[in-house]
N, C-alpha and C positions, 0 to 999 in steps of 0.2 A: 504494500500500500504506500503510495507516494503522499508526502506531506510538504507543507511550506510553513515557515514561521513568520509571524508578523508581530511587530512591537508598536504599541500605540501609547502616546503621551496623553495623560489625563490630568487636567489642571482645575477641575471644579467637581463638586459633589454631583453624582449622577447615577443612574442605573446603567450597567454595562452588560451587554449580552455576550455570552460565550459563543453564540452563533454556530454551534455544532462542532466545536473544537475537541481535540483529543486530550489536550492538556492546557492549563492556563496558570500563569504566575503573575503576581502583583509585587513589584519591587519599589520600595521607598528609598530614594538615594540619601546618602549621608556623606558629607565632606566638610572640611574646615571652611570651604568657600560657599557652600550652599546649606542653608538651614531650611528644612521642610516642616510644615505643620503636621501635627498628629493626624493620622488617618485610620479609618476602620473599613474593613471589607466584610460585609454581612455580619457586622458586629465584632469582628476579630481585629484587635489593634495590631497594626504593623509598625514595629519599631524601626527607627532610622537605620538604614543599612541592611535591613532584613527583607526576605522574600517569603510570601505566602503562596505556596504552589499546590495545585490540585491536578491529579492525573486520572485518567479513565482506564478501564480495562481495555485490552486490545480490541479495536473495532467499535467501542462504545463512544458515543458523541455526547458532549455536554451542551445542553440547550438552556442552561440556567441563566437567570439575570442576577448579577451581583450588584449589591448596593455599596457604592463608594461614597463615604462621608468624611469630609475634612473637618477637623475641629479648629477652633480659633487659635491663632498663634501669630508670632511676629515673622514667621518664615513664609515660604512659598507653598501653595497647594500644588503638589507634584507627586505623581506616582506613574510608573511605567508598567503596562500590561503586555505580556507576551503570550500569544496563543499559537498552538500547533494545530494547523488546519489541514483537513484532507484536501487533496487535489482530485476533483471529480471528473475532469475531462481527460480524454485519452490522447 
């Protein structure tokens, strides 16, 4: 089965569709140059520099909607979402 990966920047609170992916990961950056505001994905807090990843069994697709909620802070609202997507064309 062929796949492609895609990474999407998210900079505001929103619902995010897995869109049939095989795996999804939410990464909150952390560096001395960038301070990011606290963020929760489906209620799970993501610490700065950490990744929250969800994988499916082989061949299973994730059609969930994930709630991304940024909390107030002095930093930037920033999280990066990477999805592994099936390639359906031949």
